[in-house]
N, C-alpha and C positions, 0 to 999 in steps of 0.2 A: 610736191617733193615726197619722195618715198620715205617710209618709216625706216630708220636705221636699225636693222635687225641683223645681227651677226653673232657667230660664236667666236669667242676670243680665247685662244688657248695660250696660257702663259707658262713658260718654263723659267724658273728663277734660279740663278746661280750666284754665289757670293763672289765679289771682287777680291782679288789678292791685294796685299800691301796695306791693309787697314791697320791703323794703330788703335790702341785700347784706351785712348783718352776719352773721358766722359763727354767732353764738349765737341769732340770730332764728329763730323757727319759721316754716316756709313753709306758708301756708294754700292749700289747693286746693279748688275747687268740684267736687263729684262729682255727675254727673247720670246717671240710668239708668232702665230700665224692668224691672219684675219680671213674669215670666210663669211658668206651670207648664210641665211637659214637653210638653204638647199645644199650647203657644203661647197659652193663655188668659191674659189680663191679670189681675193680682191687685191689686185695690184694697184699701186699708186695712191694708197691711203696715206694721208698726212698724219703723222704721230708727233705731237708737240708737247713739250713739258709746260704746263700752265704757268703763267707769270714769268717765263724766261724766254730766251731766244733759242733754246735747245730743241732739237727735233730730228726726225728722219722720215723716210717714206718706205712703205712696204714694197718688196720686190715683185717680180712677175708671178711668184708663187704665193703672194700674200704674206711672206715672212718679213720680220723686222727684228732689229736689236737696238736697244737704247740703254744708256746708263743713267740712273736716277739717284738723287740724294734723299734719304729719309722716308719714313712711312706716311708722311703727309703729302707726298708727291701726287699730283693729278696729271694724267695723260689725256690729251684731247685728240680724239680720232675723228678725222673728217674726210669726206669724199664727195665730189660733186654729185648732186642728186640724192644725197642721204643726209639725215639729221646728224649733227655733230654730237658725239658722245664723250662724256667726262668719266674717266675710270681711274680708280686708285688700284694700281697693280698689286699692292700688298694685301688687298682684301678681295682677291679673286680666287675662285676655286681652281685647283690644279686639274 
């Protein structure tokens, strides 16, 4: 199995319609593109929200978009032949 090495570029935008209640979860839209260490785009990568049924797949250009709740959200990135990675999108460099 290949070592999962990729550069993950995340662009974060704030979702509209959030209320200001302290107990409310803040939803964020996360967008990114998945490439390997050589810069090759990776289509068909499974992106799942850990401990939920939510998820998506990267498109033909390795791009994806997903909405998440809160700073403790962990995204699982997996692709056949690569090691699964767990990433907190809130703690990634832009």
